[in-house]
C-alpha positions, 0 to 999 in steps of 0.5 A: 500500500502506498503511504498516505497521510493519516488522521486520528479520531478517538472515542471511548468504549466500555467493557469488562476491562474498563474504559477503552480509548478506541482510535480510528485511523482515517487515510486521505484519499483526496484533497481540495483547497479546504478539505482532506477527504478520508476513509477508515484505514481498514477500507483503503485496500478495498476502495483502491482495488475498486478504483484501479479496476474501474480506472477512477479516482479513489474518492469516486470509488469510495462514494460508489461503494458507499464507504463512509467518507470523512472531511477533515479541514486543512486549516486545523479547525477540524472536529472530525480527526486530527494529525496526531494521536495526542491532538485527537486525545485532547479533543476527546477529553474536551468532548467528554468534559462538555458531555459531563456538563450536559449530563449534569444539567439534565440530571438537575432538571430531571431531579427537579421534575421528579421532586415537583411531580411526585404525587401529582395526578396528570389530570390536575395539571391544566393543559396549555393551548397546545396540550402541554402540561407544565409542572408547577414551580419548575420555571426557575430550574429551566431558566437557570440552564436555558435562555429563551427569547 
């Protein structure tokens, strides 16, 4: 196989051994002014075979084969994949910290819902104009997390 530029994408997975960091290597098959067009490294041989057999560019072969194609920004602003495993890992850490913040917000809202809705009968909550039913005294917790116009 010819040497091609490789980008790294990471995600977490859980099994009996613990939390795993799964690294996907994306290989560049085409580039434009702004993007590198990449596919999973495990597909490169298959797509290259199709491209060679049909005398077509690898990008076209990958599209025809319905292989997942990733666009990685050339200016380094990519949120898909990164030039080094360390950059990909730092991005994974950034994403997981953001995810924790979202989960904390959701937990707070759900805790407030269960506390305020405990013992209520759904029929006792008057429906609004669209049929929605607002749990009493939950306005503040929602406005602590969301901004409405």
